Structure formats: structure tokens, C-alpha cells
PAMINU-853839 format. One line per field, with one value per residue (C-alpha): residue number from 1; residue in three letters; x, y, z. Coordinates in Angstrom, 1 decimal. Last residue first. Example, Ala and Ser with C-alpha at 12.3 -4.5 7.8 and 13.67 -1.06 7.14 Angstrom:
# PAMINU-853839
num = (2,1) $
residuo = (SER,ALA) $
east = (13.7,12.3) $
north = (-1.1,-4.5) $
up = (7.1,7.8) $
This chain:
# PAMINU-853839
num = (568,567,566,565,564,563,562,561,560,559,558,557,556,555,554,553,552,551,550,549,548,547,546,545,544,543,542,541,540,539,538,537,536,535,534,533,532,531,530,529,528,527,526,525,524,523,522,521,520,519,518,517,516,515,514,513,512,511,510,509,508,507,506,505,504,503,502,501,500,499,498,497,496,495,494,493,492,491,490,489,488,487,486,485,484,483,482,481,480,479,478,477,476,475,474,473,472,471,470,469,468,467,466,465,464,463,462,461,460,459,458,457,456,455,454,453,452,451,450,449,448,447,446,445,444,443,442,441,440,439,438,437,436,435,434,433,432,431,430,429,428,427,426,425,424,423,422,421,420,419,418,417,416,415,414,413,412,411,410,409,408,407,406,405,404,403,402,401,400,399,398,397,396,395,394,393,392,391,390,389,388,387,386,385,384,383,382,381,380,379,378,377,376,375,374,373,372,371,370,369,368,367,366,365,364,363,362,361,360,359,358,357,356,355,354,353,352,351,350,349,348,347,346,345,344,343,342,341,340,339,338,337,336,335,334,333,332,331,330,329,328,327,326,325,324,323,322,321,320,319,318,317,316,315,314,313,312,311,310,309,308,307,306,305,304,303,302,301,300,299,298,297,296,295,294,293,292,291,290,289,288,287,286,285,284,283,282,281,280,279,278,277,276,275,274,273,272,271,270,269,268,267,266,265,264,263,262,261,260,259,258,257,256,255,254,253,252,251,250,249,248,247,246,245,244,243,242,241,240,239,238,237,236,235,234,233,232,231,230,229,228,227,226,225,224,223,222,221,220,219,218,217,216,215,214,213,212,211,210,209,208,207,206,205,204,203,202,201,200,199,198,197,196,195,194,193,192,191,190,189,188,187,186,185,184,183,182,181,180,179,178,177,176,175,174,173,172,171,170,169,168,167,166,165,164,163,162,161,160,159,158,157,156,155,154,153,152,151,150,149,148,147,146,145,144,143,142,141,140,139,138,137,136,135,134,133,132,131,130,129,128,127,126,125,124,123,122,121,120,119,118,117,116,115,114,113,112,111,110,109,108,107,106,105,104,103,102,101,100,99,98,97,96,95,94,93,92,91,90,89,88,87,86,85,84,83,82,81,80,79,78,77,76,75,74,73,72,71,70,69,68,67,66,65,64,63,62,61,60,59,58,57,56,55,54,53,52,51,50,49,48,47,46,45,44,43,42,41,40,39,38,37,36,35,34,33,32,31,30,29,28,27,26,25,24,23,22,21,20,19,18,17,16,15,14,13,12,11,10,9,8,7,6,5,4,3,2,1) $
residuo = (ARG,ASN,VAL,GLU,GLU,PHE,SER,GLY,SER,LEU,ARG,PHE,ASN,ILE,PHE,SER,LEU,THR,GLY,VAL,ILE,PHE,PHE,ILE,ILE,ILE,SER,ILE,ALA,SER,ALA,PHE,GLY,PHE,ASP,GLN,GLY,ARG,GLY,GLY,GLU,PHE,ALA,LEU,LYS,TYR,THR,TYR,SER,ILE,LEU,ILE,ASP,THR,SER,GLY,ALA,PRO,THR,THR,THR,ASN,PRO,MET,ALA,PRO,GLY,GLY,GLY,THR,LEU,LEU,TYR,ILE,ASN,VAL,PHE,ASN,ASN,PHE,ASN,PHE,ALA,PHE,SER,GLY,VAL,LEU,LEU,PRO,ALA,ILE,THR,THR,MET,LEU,LEU,PRO,PHE,THR,ILE,LYS,TRP,PHE,ARG,GLN,TRP,LYS,ASN,ALA,GLY,ASP,ILE,ALA,ALA,ALA,GLU,TYR,TYR,ASP,GLU,PRO,ILE,SER,GLN,LEU,ALA,GLY,LEU,SER,VAL,VAL,MET,MET,TYR,PRO,PHE,GLY,LEU,TRP,THR,ASN,VAL,THR,LEU,VAL,ALA,VAL,LYS,ALA,TRP,PHE,PRO,ASP,ASN,PHE,TRP,ARG,ILE,PRO,GLU,LYS,GLY,PHE,ILE,GLN,THR,ILE,ILE,PHE,LYS,ASN,LEU,ILE,GLY,TYR,THR,GLU,ASN,PHE,PHE,GLY,ASN,LYS,TRP,VAL,LEU,VAL,SER,ILE,PHE,ALA,PRO,ILE,ALA,TRP,PRO,ILE,ILE,LEU,LEU,SER,ARG,TYR,ILE,ALA,ARG,GLY,ARG,LEU,ASN,PRO,ASN,ASN,LEU,VAL,LEU,ALA,LEU,ILE,LEU,GLY,ILE,VAL,PHE,THR,PHE,LEU,VAL,SER,LEU,ALA,ALA,TRP,THR,PHE,ASN,TRP,VAL,PHE,ILE,LYS,ALA,PHE,PRO,GLY,SER,VAL,THR,PRO,ASP,THR,PHE,ILE,ARG,THR,PHE,ASN,LYS,LEU,GLY,TYR,TYR,SER,ILE,TYR,GLY,GLY,VAL,ALA,VAL,LYS,GLU,GLY,LYS,GLU,ASN,ILE,ASP,TYR,ILE,THR,GLY,ASN,GLU,GLU,ILE,LEU,PRO,ARG,ASN,THR,ILE,THR,ASN,ILE,LEU,VAL,THR,LYS,VAL,ILE,SER,LYS,GLY,LYS,GLU,ILE,THR,GLU,ALA,LEU,GLY,LEU,LYS,TYR,LEU,HIS,ARG,ILE,ASN,TYR,MET,LEU,LEU,LYS,GLY,ASP,GLU,ASN,GLN,ARG,VAL,ALA,PHE,ARG,ASN,GLY,ASN,SER,ASP,VAL,PHE,GLU,ILE,LYS,SER,MET,ILE,PRO,PHE,LEU,ILE,SER,TYR,LYS,PHE,TYR,ASP,GLU,ASN,ILE,TYR,THR,SER,SER,ASP,GLU,PRO,ASN,TYR,PHE,TYR,ARG,TYR,ILE,LYS,GLY,SER,ASP,ARG,ILE,LEU,GLU,ILE,LYS,GLY,ASN,GLN,ARG,GLU,LEU,SER,LEU,GLY,SER,GLU,SER,LEU,LYS,ILE,LEU,GLU,ALA,GLU,GLY,LEU,ILE,LEU,GLN,GLY,ALA,GLU,SER,LYS,LEU,VAL,ARG,TYR,GLU,ARG,ALA,VAL,TYR,TYR,SER,SER,GLY,ASP,PHE,VAL,ILE,THR,ARG,PHE,ASP,ASN,THR,PRO,GLN,THR,GLY,GLU,PHE,ARG,VAL,TYR,VAL,SER,TYR,THR,LEU,PRO,SER,SER,ASP,PRO,VAL,VAL,TYR,THR,TYR,ILE,PRO,ASP,VAL,LEU,LEU,ARG,GLU,VAL,VAL,GLU,GLN,ARG,THR,MET,ILE,HIS,GLY,THR,GLY,TYR,ASN,THR,PHE,ALA,THR,ARG,ILE,THR,PHE,ALA,ILE,PRO,TYR,LEU,VAL,LEU,ILE,PHE,LEU,LEU,ILE,LEU,ALA,PRO,ILE,MET,TYR,ARG,TYR,PRO,TYR,ALA,ASN,ARG,ASN,LEU,ILE,PHE,PHE,ASP,ILE,LEU,PHE,ILE,LEU,VAL,PHE,LEU,THR,VAL,SER,LEU,GLU,TYR,PHE,GLY,ARG,GLY,PHE,LEU,PHE,ILE,ALA,GLY,LEU,ILE,SER,PHE,VAL,THR,PHE,ALA,THR,LEU,MET,VAL,TYR,GLY,ILE,VAL,LYS,TRP,PHE,LYS,MET) $
east = (4.2,4.3,6.9,9.3,8.9,9.8,12.0,11.3,13.6,11.0,8.1,10.2,11.6,8.2,6.8,9.8,9.6,5.9,6.3,9.3,7.4,4.1,5.8,7.9,4.7,3.1,6.2,6.0,2.5,3.5,6.3,3.8,1.5,4.3,5.6,7.9,9.1,10.4,14.0,12.6,14.3,11.7,9.1,10.6,14.0,12.8,11.0,14.2,16.1,13.5,13.4,17.2,19.3,22.7,22.2,20.2,16.6,15.5,12.4,11.9,14.4,16.6,20.0,20.3,22.1,25.3,24.1,21.9,23.3,26.6,27.8,25.4,22.2,23.2,24.3,21.3,18.5,18.9,15.4,16.2,19.2,16.8,14.5,17.6,18.9,15.6,15.6,19.2,18.2,15.4,17.8,20.5,19.2,18.2,20.9,23.6,22.3,22.3,25.8,27.6,26.4,26.3,28.2,30.7,31.3,31.7,34.2,36.2,36.4,33.8,35.2,32.3,34.4,34.8,31.0,30.4,32.9,31.4,27.9,29.1,30.6,27.1,26.2,25.5,29.0,28.4,25.2,26.9,29.8,27.3,25.4,28.7,30.2,26.9,26.9,30.6,30.0,27.5,29.5,32.3,29.8,27.9,31.0,32.0,28.5,28.3,31.7,31.0,27.7,29.5,32.1,29.4,27.5,30.6,30.6,31.0,33.9,35.5,38.6,42.0,44.0,46.3,49.9,49.2,51.1,51.0,47.7,45.4,46.9,48.1,45.9,43.0,42.5,43.7,41.2,42.7,41.0,38.3,37.4,36.7,39.0,39.1,36.1,33.5,34.9,35.2,31.6,30.3,32.1,30.6,27.1,27.3,28.1,31.2,30.4,29.7,33.0,34.7,33.5,36.6,39.0,37.2,36.8,40.5,41.5,39.2,40.6,44.2,45.5,43.6,43.5,39.8,38.8,35.6,37.4,38.2,34.7,33.3,35.6,34.4,30.8,31.1,32.7,30.0,27.2,28.3,28.8,25.6,23.4,24.8,24.6,20.9,19.9,21.9,20.7,17.0,17.4,19.2,16.3,13.8,16.1,16.3,12.6,11.9,14.3,12.4,8.9,9.3,10.3,8.3,5.1,2.8,4.2,5.0,2.3,-0.3,0.4,0.2,-2.8,-4.8,-7.3,-6.1,-8.4,-7.6,-5.2,-5.2,-3.5,-3.4,-2.9,-2.0,-2.1,-4.2,-3.6,-6.3,-3.7,-5.1,-4.6,-7.0,-6.9,-6.3,-7.1,-5.3,-6.7,-7.0,-8.6,-10.3,-11.0,-11.5,-14.6,-14.1,-15.0,-11.7,-10.8,-12.8,-11.6,-14.3,-14.1,-16.9,-20.3,-22.2,-24.6,-24.7,-24.4,-24.0,-21.3,-19.5,-19.2,-19.9,-19.9,-22.4,-21.2,-22.3,-20.0,-17.2,-14.6,-11.0,-8.6,-9.6,-9.7,-7.4,-7.5,-3.9,-1.9,1.8,5.0,7.6,9.8,9.7,7.4,4.9,4.8,1.4,-0.5,-4.1,-7.4,-10.9,-14.0,-17.2,-18.7,-18.1,-14.4,-12.6,-8.9,-7.6,-5.0,-2.4,0.3,-0.3,0.5,3.7,5.1,4.1,4.4,7.6,9.7,8.6,8.0,11.2,13.2,11.4,11.9,14.8,12.7,10.4,12.0,11.7,7.9,6.1,6.3,4.9,6.1,6.0,3.6,2.9,0.1,-1.1,-3.5,-6.4,-9.0,-7.4,-5.1,-3.4,-0.1,1.8,-1.0,0.7,-0.5,2.8,2.2,-1.1,-2.4,-5.4,-8.1,-10.2,-14.0,-13.9,-16.3,-13.8,-11.3,-13.8,-13.8,-12.0,-12.9,-10.1,-10.0,-7.5,-6.3,-3.6,-2.5,-0.2,-1.4,-1.2,-3.3,-5.4,-8.4,-10.8,-9.0,-10.7,-8.5,-8.3,-8.4,-8.3,-8.6,-9.8,-8.9,-10.8,-10.1,-7.1,-7.8,-5.9,-5.4,-4.6,-3.4,-3.2,-0.5,0.3,3.5,5.5,8.1,10.7,11.5,9.1,6.6,5.6,2.3,2.7,1.1,1.3,0.6,-1.2,-1.5,-3.7,-2.6,-4.5,-6.5,-6.0,-6.3,-7.5,-4.5,-4.6,-5.3,-4.3,-1.2,-3.4,-4.8,-8.5,-10.3,-7.4,-6.5,-10.1,-10.2,-6.9,-8.1,-11.4,-9.7,-7.4,-3.8,-0.5,-1.0,1.6,4.4,2.9,-0.4,-1.9,-4.0,-4.4,-1.0,-1.8,-4.6,-2.3,0.4,-2.0,-3.3,0.3,1.3,-1.7,-1.1,2.5,3.5,0.1,-1.7,1.2,2.5,-0.9,-1.2,2.2,1.2,-2.2,-0.7,-0.7,-4.5,-4.9,-4.7,-8.0,-10.1,-12.5,-13.1,-14.3,-13.9,-10.1,-9.7,-12.9,-11.9,-8.5,-10.0,-12.7,-10.2,-7.8,-10.6,-11.6,-7.9,-7.3,-10.5,-9.3,-5.8,-7.2,-9.7,-7.4,-9.7,-9.9,-13.4,-12.0,-9.2,-11.6,-13.9,-10.8,-9.8,-13.3,-13.2,-9.8,-10.9,-14.0,-12.2,-9.3,-11.8,-13.8,-10.6,-9.5,-12.8,-12.8,-9.3,-10.3,-13.4,-11.1,-8.7,-11.5,-12.9,-9.5) $
north = (35.4,32.0,33.1,34.2,30.9,29.1,26.7,26.8,23.8,21.9,22.5,21.9,18.7,17.5,18.1,16.5,13.5,13.1,13.4,11.0,8.4,8.8,8.4,5.4,3.7,4.3,2.8,-0.2,-0.9,-0.4,-3.0,-5.5,-5.1,-5.1,-8.5,-9.7,-13.3,-15.7,-14.4,-10.9,-8.5,-6.1,-5.1,-6.7,-5.5,-2.0,-2.0,-3.0,-0.3,2.3,0.9,1.0,-2.0,-2.1,-5.5,-7.0,-8.1,-10.2,-11.6,-15.0,-14.2,-16.4,-14.7,-11.1,-10.6,-8.6,-6.5,-3.6,-3.6,-2.7,0.4,0.9,0.1,2.1,5.2,5.2,4.6,7.7,7.7,8.6,10.5,12.9,13.3,14.0,16.5,18.3,18.5,19.7,22.3,23.6,24.0,25.8,29.4,29.6,27.1,29.5,32.3,29.9,28.5,31.8,33.8,32.0,28.8,30.3,33.5,31.5,29.2,32.2,34.0,36.5,39.6,42.0,43.9,40.6,40.0,43.5,42.9,39.5,40.9,43.8,41.4,40.7,37.0,36.6,35.2,32.4,31.4,31.2,29.2,26.8,26.3,25.6,23.3,21.4,20.7,19.8,17.3,15.2,12.9,12.1,11.6,9.2,7.3,7.0,6.1,3.3,1.9,1.9,0.1,-2.6,-2.7,-3.6,-6.1,-8.0,-9.3,-6.0,-4.5,-7.8,-6.1,-7.5,-8.9,-6.4,-5.4,-1.7,-0.4,-3.5,-5.2,-2.3,0.5,-1.4,-4.2,-3.6,0.2,0.4,-2.2,-5.4,-8.2,-6.8,-4.0,-1.0,1.6,1.3,-0.9,0.4,3.9,4.4,2.9,5.4,8.4,7.5,7.1,10.4,12.5,14.6,18.2,17.3,15.4,18.4,21.1,20.8,21.5,24.7,25.9,25.3,27.2,30.2,30.3,30.6,32.4,32.2,35.5,36.2,33.1,31.8,28.9,27.5,28.0,26.4,23.4,22.9,23.3,20.8,18.2,18.7,18.8,15.8,13.7,14.7,14.4,11.0,9.9,10.8,9.2,6.0,5.7,6.2,3.6,1.3,1.2,0.5,-2.1,-3.9,-3.8,-4.9,-7.9,-9.1,-8.2,-10.2,-13.6,-13.1,-12.4,-10.3,-6.8,-6.4,-8.9,-6.5,-4.0,-6.4,-8.1,-4.8,-5.8,-8.1,-7.2,-9.5,-9.6,-13.0,-16.3,-19.5,-23.3,-23.7,-27.3,-28.4,-31.9,-34.7,-37.3,-37.4,-33.7,-30.9,-27.7,-24.3,-20.8,-18.0,-14.6,-15.2,-18.6,-20.1,-23.8,-25.7,-27.8,-31.6,-33.5,-35.5,-35.3,-32.3,-30.2,-27.7,-23.9,-22.2,-20.6,-20.3,-22.2,-20.9,-22.5,-20.0,-19.9,-16.9,-18.7,-22.4,-23.7,-25.6,-26.0,-24.8,-25.2,-23.7,-25.9,-27.0,-29.6,-28.9,-32.0,-33.5,-36.0,-36.1,-34.8,-35.7,-33.8,-36.5,-36.2,-39.9,-39.4,-37.6,-33.9,-32.3,-31.1,-30.5,-32.3,-31.6,-33.8,-31.9,-34.6,-32.7,-32.4,-29.6,-28.7,-26.7,-24.1,-22.9,-25.4,-24.2,-20.5,-19.3,-22.7,-24.7,-22.2,-20.1,-21.9,-25.5,-25.5,-23.6,-26.1,-29.1,-28.2,-30.6,-33.2,-33.3,-36.3,-38.2,-38.4,-39.4,-35.9,-34.4,-31.1,-28.9,-29.9,-26.8,-24.3,-22.2,-19.3,-18.5,-19.2,-22.6,-24.6,-27.4,-29.1,-32.3,-34.7,-38.2,-41.0,-41.0,-37.3,-35.6,-32.1,-30.9,-28.3,-27.6,-28.1,-29.1,-32.0,-34.7,-33.3,-33.9,-30.7,-30.2,-26.8,-24.6,-22.9,-20.5,-19.9,-17.6,-15.8,-12.8,-9.3,-8.0,-10.8,-13.2,-15.5,-17.2,-16.4,-18.4,-20.7,-20.8,-24.2,-27.5,-30.5,-33.9,-37.3,-40.5,-44.0,-43.9,-40.5,-38.5,-34.8,-32.2,-28.8,-25.5,-22.8,-19.1,-18.9,-18.1,-20.2,-18.3,-19.3,-16.7,-16.1,-19.6,-20.9,-23.8,-27.3,-29.2,-32.9,-34.8,-38.4,-38.8,-40.0,-42.8,-42.1,-44.4,-41.6,-38.2,-35.9,-33.1,-29.4,-26.5,-25.5,-24.8,-21.7,-21.5,-22.2,-21.6,-18.4,-17.1,-17.8,-15.9,-12.9,-12.7,-12.9,-10.0,-10.5,-10.0,-12.3,-15.0,-12.4,-9.4,-7.6,-9.1,-6.0,-3.3,-1.7,-1.6,0.9,3.3,2.9,3.7,6.8,8.1,7.2,9.2,12.2,12.7,12.1,12.2,14.7,17.1,16.8,17.8,20.6,22.0,22.1,23.7,26.4,29.1,28.6,29.5,33.2,32.9,31.4,34.3,33.9,30.3,28.3,27.7,27.1,25.0,22.9,22.1,21.4,19.0,17.1,16.7,15.4,12.8,11.8,11.2,9.2,7.0,6.7,5.6,3.2,1.3,-1.7,-2.1,-0.5,2.5,2.9,2.8,5.4,7.6,7.3,8.2,11.2,12.2,11.8,14.0,16.7,17.0,17.2,19.9,21.8,21.6,22.9,25.7,26.8,26.7,28.8,31.3,31.3,32.2,34.9,36.6) $
up = (31.7,30.0,27.6,30.4,32.1,28.9,31.0,34.7,35.2,37.2,34.7,31.6,33.2,34.1,30.6,28.9,31.2,30.5,26.7,26.6,28.7,26.8,23.4,24.6,25.8,22.4,20.7,23.0,21.9,18.2,18.7,20.1,17.2,14.6,15.7,12.9,13.0,15.6,15.2,15.4,13.0,11.7,14.3,17.4,16.4,15.8,19.2,20.9,19.1,20.3,23.9,24.3,23.5,25.1,26.8,23.9,23.5,20.5,22.4,24.0,26.7,28.9,28.0,26.9,23.6,23.4,21.8,20.8,17.2,18.9,17.1,14.2,16.3,19.3,17.4,15.1,17.6,19.7,21.2,24.8,23.3,21.6,24.6,26.8,24.3,24.2,28.0,27.9,25.2,27.4,30.3,28.2,28.5,32.1,32.9,31.9,34.1,37.1,36.1,35.5,38.4,41.8,40.9,38.5,40.6,43.7,42.0,40.7,44.0,45.3,47.1,46.7,44.1,42.2,42.3,40.8,38.1,37.3,37.0,34.9,32.3,31.0,30.2,26.5,25.8,28.2,26.4,23.0,24.5,26.2,22.9,21.0,23.7,24.1,20.3,20.3,23.3,21.4,19.0,21.4,24.2,22.1,21.2,24.9,26.0,23.3,24.3,28.1,27.5,25.5,28.3,30.9,28.7,27.6,24.0,22.1,23.9,25.0,26.4,25.4,28.4,30.1,29.4,30.0,26.9,24.8,25.5,26.4,24.3,21.2,19.9,22.2,21.9,18.3,17.1,15.5,17.4,19.7,17.3,19.6,18.0,14.2,13.4,15.9,16.3,12.5,12.1,14.7,13.0,9.6,10.9,12.8,9.8,10.4,11.6,15.2,15.6,13.8,16.3,18.5,15.6,14.5,18.1,18.7,15.6,16.5,20.0,18.7,21.8,25.1,26.9,26.0,28.0,26.4,24.8,28.3,29.6,26.4,26.8,30.4,29.3,26.4,28.7,31.4,28.9,26.8,30.0,31.7,28.5,27.6,31.3,31.5,28.1,28.8,32.3,31.3,28.5,30.8,33.2,30.4,28.8,32.1,32.7,29.1,29.5,32.6,31.3,28.1,29.3,32.5,30.5,32.7,32.4,28.8,27.9,29.4,26.7,23.7,25.3,25.6,23.0,20.3,17.4,14.5,11.6,10.0,10.5,8.5,8.7,12.4,13.5,16.5,17.7,17.5,16.5,12.9,12.5,13.5,11.5,13.2,12.0,13.9,14.7,18.4,18.0,15.0,14.7,11.5,11.0,10.7,7.5,7.9,4.3,3.2,6.1,6.8,7.0,8.9,8.3,11.6,13.8,17.4,20.8,23.5,26.3,24.8,21.5,21.1,17.5,15.4,11.8,8.4,5.4,3.4,1.8,2.5,1.1,-2.5,-4.6,-7.3,-10.2,-11.4,-14.3,-14.3,-13.8,-13.0,-9.9,-9.1,-6.1,-8.3,-9.2,-9.8,-12.9,-12.2,-12.7,-11.4,-11.8,-12.5,-14.6,-17.9,-17.2,-15.2,-15.7,-12.7,-13.5,-11.0,-12.1,-15.7,-15.1,-13.4,-12.6,-15.7,-18.5,-18.4,-15.8,-16.3,-20.0,-20.8,-18.7,-20.3,-23.9,-24.5,-22.7,-25.8,-27.5,-24.1,-24.6,-21.3,-19.8,-23.0,-24.3,-27.4,-30.2,-32.1,-31.7,-34.7,-34.3,-36.6,-34.0,-33.0,-35.4,-33.6,-34.8,-34.2,-33.2,-33.3,-35.6,-37.6,-38.2,-37.4,-38.2,-36.3,-37.0,-33.9,-33.9,-30.2,-30.5,-31.6,-29.0,-26.2,-24.1,-20.9,-19.4,-18.0,-14.6,-13.1,-9.5,-8.1,-11.2,-10.6,-11.7,-8.1,-6.9,-9.0,-8.5,-10.8,-14.1,-16.9,-19.1,-22.9,-24.6,-22.8,-25.2,-24.5,-26.0,-25.2,-23.9,-21.6,-20.1,-22.8,-22.3,-24.9,-23.6,-25.5,-25.0,-25.0,-22.9,-26.0,-28.0,-30.1,-33.7,-35.2,-32.6,-31.5,-30.1,-27.7,-27.6,-24.3,-24.2,-21.4,-20.1,-17.1,-13.8,-12.0,-8.9,-5.9,-3.4,-4.9,-5.1,-2.6,-2.7,-0.3,-2.2,-5.3,-3.5,-3.8,-0.5,1.9,0.0,0.1,3.9,4.4,2.3,4.2,7.5,6.6,5.7,7.7,10.7,10.2,10.8,12.4,13.2,16.4,17.0,19.6,19.0,15.2,15.8,17.8,15.2,12.3,14.1,14.7,11.1,9.8,12.0,11.1,7.5,5.7,7.9,8.6,5.0,3.6,6.1,5.3,1.6,2.6,4.9,2.2,1.9,5.6,4.9,2.8,5.6,5.7,2.0,2.4,-0.9,-0.7,3.0,3.2,0.2,1.7,5.1,3.7,1.6,4.5,6.7,4.1,3.5,7.2,7.4,4.5,5.9,9.3,7.7,5.4,5.3,1.5,1.4,3.3,0.8,-2.1,-0.4,0.2,-3.5,-4.6,-2.3,-3.7,-7.3,-6.7,-4.7,-7.2,-10.1,-8.3,-7.4,-11.1,-12.3,-9.7,-10.8,-14.5,-13.7,-11.9,-14.8,-17.2,-14.8,-14.8) $
């Protein structure tokens, strides 16, 4: 018993140590919410296991892990994102963007009036197959130089970003060479043999050009800078004729000191400087701008920065956003309210019919009427979309509207009004079986004595329904109606699969549609925006949705007296 206890404590210690190291690593990488979540989780797990008084809570540890990772962390991350400009063009941190501007080969240029150097690539073979292990010989017009192994200066996820190789005079390299007709055909370096493979000036090597490009040049060699003894840098670049030649290059940006004005004060700080114009780059709202020859600002990079309340104020101050947002907001309430109303009314009527003991075949009717609820919603929605509402060959337009009524086909997905009719129809179809089932259960729980007493007092059917059935029904169903409202308020699947939120609203800079609800609008902003993804703005709307649904649910519960028995 003691042995297994010791083993348990050793495993707990190992878990704690590795988890703390992981949390520290995450904190260092900028994942503050996840790091704090992990620290709190580690503390609670250790407390529940080591404290005898907390013994019963040990069984909650799996649920606790899921709660923190799947609920609390996403909430914290969403809140943080809502106050940033996180989105397309602002995915990386400032440090990552600055490093990329300093080292990425994209931000280099060929020195004006520099002549290209001749180079030859020698590749090591494994049997008859070439590899991406290579050596480079460079000729500057007077001397030969060799570049051996390169050093990795910057890499990401195992991919080379920038490498550096030193150019050494071939005569001083100590390499063993084999020549044929005055041309170097073979290099021996540290026991490895490298064979002549490619030279852009030698047409006999063009047969190897595809392999050279896709296995050596693009993934490796184009990201290597060859440095001579004078500090000059050379790299392979494509000229106007499409040839891959080696040029003298320079980096477009460097770090330097510059005087800037911040909050009305003049300060000297480290900034990025354009090496051609010698002008410092400008940073505004998480975007780094360069100044072109005309004096205009050109965005060269963006990073995640604190945005304050701009994402929230944008909803109300930007006319191109506030207009569509207000329409979507009103429609969202209308959609949720009408969905609950229609499904409840139809479900209640059917429940009253099926609750009649004189009705024959009630079990069959119940089974048939529950089918829309039993079939997965995404299947039903697609059947309605393609089988019924299709504007060309759908049953409604092709047969009922045009042939039976002789009317023009209805533009179900291109007219805002009919698109809303379509989504409400489908949602009612999917939701009424649920309301029918819960109403039927509530009806069967009402004692028959009440109806007998009302009948003796002379109450008719309508009076019995409104004075007995409906009040007692609402006591049971009111919480479910509130839950149904909250569910439909965020019912993303039906809207997105049926209309995609369309048709599009005119005169808006955001991807807003006439049948969009707030959650589908948020999804479009986050993942489908025509101008890029805007996670910060989408997170701000998500927080607003949370407070709207929470407030409405609280008010509905208070007004309906739901859970009144529990509160007592």
C-alpha cells in the first residue's frame, strides 16, 4: 500500500513540475490567459489530492480540467481579444514582425549597378538520387570562392527563414577537387562527394533545373545569404529575364535610434529605419508604415496591439457598421421570438389533439410528428434548401407557385422578406416536435379533478383552457421557453446552412446579410470577411451577445416566476 502511495506522489510531483514548466513556457510566449488557467488548475488539483478535507473533490478533477480548458479559458481569451486589433494583418506580436522585417529575404534589394556573380551548385547523391545537401562555388570574375555549410539565423516551425554561409577562397578551403576540361566536376568535403549539378549559365545542366528549384533553391538556397571577407552579402535572385543569378544584396530595414513625439514629448527610441531613404518607419495602432517617394504611408507589417474600447465603440460610431448591426440586432430578437412563438403554438395545438383519449392511433401520430426532431437538423435544412426553396427546380416554385397558383417564382434567397420567411418556416418545422413533446408531458401532469370541478361550475372548453390548462402549463414550460429563446437567439446552424445569412445588405463595409443573426454575423467577421478576418471585432460582438442573452434570460425567469418553488 505504501509503495503505491509513493508511486502516486512521484507521479503527482512529475505532473506538477511539467505542468508548471509548461505554464511558464506559455507565459513567455504571450499566452497569458492559458498560462494563468494552467497555474490555477495545477494548484486546485494538488490541493484536492494533498488535503484530506478536500477528498470528495478529487472526483471532480476531470470535470474541473474540462471546465477550465473548454469554458473558462475560451471566455478569458475572448475578453482579451475584444480589446485588441487581432485579425488579418495583425496576427503576430510586435517582436515577431520586427524580426521578420529585419531578416526575411523578401525585405532585401539588389544593390544598384551591381554585377551578378557566376555560381555553380554541387550536390551529394545517394545512389543515383540527388539530395538537398549541396556546396556552392562562386566566381566574381577574378577568384573562385566556395560556400560550405550554412548557419541557421532564423527558423520557424522547422522552416528556414534566414541562413548565412561564409565565402572562402577556393584555394584556401582545403577541399579536394577533380577537374575535367578545366571545369570542376567533383568536390570532396569531409568524406562526402559533391557532384557538379547546376549552373544558370551552363545549358547542359538545365535538365536538373526543376529539381534545383523545388528541392534546393526555394526551400533553402534562396534564404541563404553568402558573406565575403569584406562583409558584402550575396543571394540568388531572379533577374528580368527569369534567370536565377547571384547578386550583391542589402536588407531594406535596420534598427536605429530616432527622435519621435509621443504624448507631446520628444523621446529617442529604437525604431526601424529604411536603408534606402534613411527614414524611420512609423507605427500607428499596431501597424508599421514605410514612407514612399511621394511621401505616402505604405503598410509593411501589422502586429497585435491593445485597442481599448475601439471595437465596442465602432459598433455605434461607424455608420457602415452601426446601420447593419442595428438591423441584425432587431432581426435577431424577431427571429428568436417568432421561432419560439410559432413552435410553441403549433406544438401546443398538436399536444392538445394528441392528449385527447378518444383519438385513435395516437401512438402512430406521435411517432410521425416527432420525425422532424429525430432527423439531424443539417440534413433537414439542406433538404428544405435544395428540395423546396430552390428558386429554379424547388417543389414550391416549380409546381405550387407557378403551376397551381400561376404566379411568378418567389426569390427565396435573393429577397430579404422571403428569405426571412424561409428561415422561420424551416426553424418552425425543426422545433415544433420538441414543444409538442414537452407540452404533452405537461398536459398529462395536470390532474383531471380540476377539469371536473370546472365543468360542474359551468366552465366551457375555452374557459377551462385559459383558466386551468394554460396557467398550469406555463408553470412547467416557461423555463423551457426561455431556454428555447436563448437557443434560437444563437441558432447559427439553421441560418448558415439555409441562407448563409443572405441576401447581402447594401452599403456596408462588413459581410452583413439580411437574415444574419448576431452569431452568424460574428462568424463572418471572424472567418469570412471579404476584407480579412477581424477576430477582435467579432470577440467584442460575442461579449455583447453574452450580456444580451444573459440579461434577457434573467428578466424572463423573473417575470415568469420560473424556479419560484426552488427559491422558496
